[in-house]
C-alpha positions in Angstrom: 9.0 -15.2 4.3 8.2 -13.2 7.6 7.1 -9.4 7.8 4.8 -7.2 8.9 4.1 -4.0 6.1 1.6 -1.2 7.1 0.1 -0.1 3.8 -1.3 3.2 3.2 -2.3 5.7 0.5 -3.9 8.6 -1.0 -4.0 10.9 2.1 -4.3 13.9 0.2 -2.8 16.1 2.3 -3.4 14.4 6.0 -0.3 14.5 8.6 -1.7 14.1 12.2 -3.1 10.4 10.6 -0.4 9.4 8.8 1.8 10.0 12.3 -1.2 8.1 14.7 -1.3 5.4 12.0 2.9 4.7 12.4 3.0 5.0 15.6 -0.2 2.7 16.2 1.3 0.2 14.1 4.9 -2.2 14.8 5.7 -2.6 11.3 8.9 -3.8 9.5 8.3 -1.4 7.2 5.7 1.5 6.1 4.7 2.2 3.0 2.7 5.2 1.2 1.3 4.3 -2.2 1.2 8.1 -3.1 -1.1 10.9 -3.5 0.6 12.4 -0.2 0.6 15.9 -1.9 3.3 16.4 1.1 7.2 17.1 0.2 9.6 14.5 0.9 10.8 16.6 4.1 7.4 16.5 6.0 7.6 15.0 9.6 4.7 12.9 8.5 6.0 10.7 6.3 9.4 10.0 8.1 9.5 6.8 8.1 7.6 5.8 5.2 8.8 5.0 1.4 6.7 7.0 -0.8 5.9 6.8 -4.2 4.7 9.8 -6.8 1.0 9.7 -7.4 -0.6 11.8 -9.7 -1.2 14.3 -7.4 2.4 14.9 -6.0 4.4 17.2 -7.6 7.2 16.3 -5.5 10.2 15.4 -7.8 12.3 13.2 -5.1 9.6 10.4 -4.9 10.0 7.4 -6.9 7.2 6.6 -9.2 7.7 2.8 -8.2 10.0 0.5 -6.6 10.8 -3.3 -4.9 11.2 -3.7 -1.6 12.4 -6.7 0.3 12.2 -7.7 3.5 12.8 -10.6 5.4 12.2 -12.9 1.8 9.2 -10.7 0.4 9.4 -8.8 -2.2 6.9 -6.4 -2.8 6.3 -3.9 -5.6 5.0 -0.4 -4.6 3.7 2.3 -7.3 0.8 4.5 -7.1 -1.0 3.0 -9.7 -2.3 6.2 -11.9 1.4 4.8 -14.5 -0.5 1.3 -14.9 -4.3 1.9 -15.5 -5.6 0.5 -12.1 -9.1 1.6 -12.5 -9.5 -0.5 -15.7 -8.0 -3.1 -15.2 -5.0 -5.0 -12.6 -3.2 -6.5 -15.7 -0.7 -4.4 -16.3 0.1 -3.9 -12.2 0.0 -7.7 -12.2 2.7 -8.2 -14.9 5.4 -5.0 -14.1 5.2 -7.3 -10.5 5.8 -10.1 -12.0 8.2 -8.7 -14.0 10.5 -7.0 -11.1 10.1 -10.8 -9.1 7.4 -10.0 -6.9 5.6 -11.6 -4.0 2.9 -8.7 -3.9 2.1 -5.6 -5.6 1.0 -2.3 -2.8 -0.5 0.4 -5.1 -3.6 2.8 -4.7 -5.2 5.7 -7.1 -8.8 4.5 -7.3 -9.0 4.1 -3.8 -11.0 1.3 -3.8 -9.8 -1.1 -1.0 -9.2 -4.4 -1.8 -6.3 -8.1 -2.0 -6.6 -10.0 -4.7 -4.6 -13.0 -5.5 -3.1 -13.3 -9.7 -1.4 -16.8 -9.6 1.3 -16.1 -7.3 1.4 -12.0 -7.4 -0.8 -10.5 -3.9 -2.4 -7.5 -5.4 -3.1 -5.0 -2.0 -4.7 -1.4 -2.7 -5.3 -0.2 0.8 -8.1 2.1 0.3 -7.3 5.8 1.2 -7.8 7.3 4.7 -9.2 10.4 3.2 -11.7 9.8 0.3 -12.9 6.4 0.3 -14.7 4.5 -3.1 -17.2 1.6 -2.6 -17.5 1.9 0.8 -17.7 5.1 3.9 -15.4 3.6 5.6 -11.3 5.4 5.4 -9.0 2.6 5.2 -5.5 1.4 5.3 -4.1 -2.1 5.6 -2.0 -4.3 7.6 0.1 -7.0 5.8 1.4 -10.0 7.7 3.6 -12.4 6.3 4.5 -16.1 8.8 6.3 -18.3 6.3 4.3 -18.6 3.0 0.4 -17.9 4.9 -0.1 -13.9 3.9 -2.7 -11.9 6.2 -4.3 -8.4 4.8 -6.0 -6.9 7.5 -7.8 -4.1 6.5 -8.8 -0.8 9.5 -10.9 2.5 9.7 -8.8 5.0 10.0 -10.2 4.7 13.6 -8.3 1.5 14.2 -11.0 -1.0 14.1 -10.7 -4.2 11.7 -12.8 -3.6 8.4 -12.1 -6.3 6.8 -9.7 -9.9 6.7 -8.1 -11.8 4.1 -5.8 -14.7 4.0 -3.3 -16.0 1.1 -0.8 -18.4 0.1 2.3 -16.8 -1.4 4.7 -19.4 -3.6 
């Protein structure tokens, strides 16, 4: 289990910033958890795997998918279909059902990472409209063997939080 994953969500029309984040970090996978509000062919999304959020009208985006990266299975969705503003139980259950080690989602614009039993749930926050803090955030997940580190960054690139977890 080894990988590096850039996770962004709720960019709501931002373009230059998505390109900047893609170029700033050397990751194995670049995930956008929805509400990009951009067409699938937009150059700002080049290199990103994108899901459909509640503010996206692009039919090319899936509502969720599972990404497998060097032994790490990642369930990706926006979160609105799993009621993440009220509870993480539904998204956790869906990730378990999918056999995922990690679930990435957005929708609430609240940055956070939490290990529930054997699934690491990550919300990168929002790079446009954060809630619960002033910083516009995104996340970088690094997995080495079973050690997972989630680093949250401000849009500017300044680290704002770092948490470590052990994956099963």
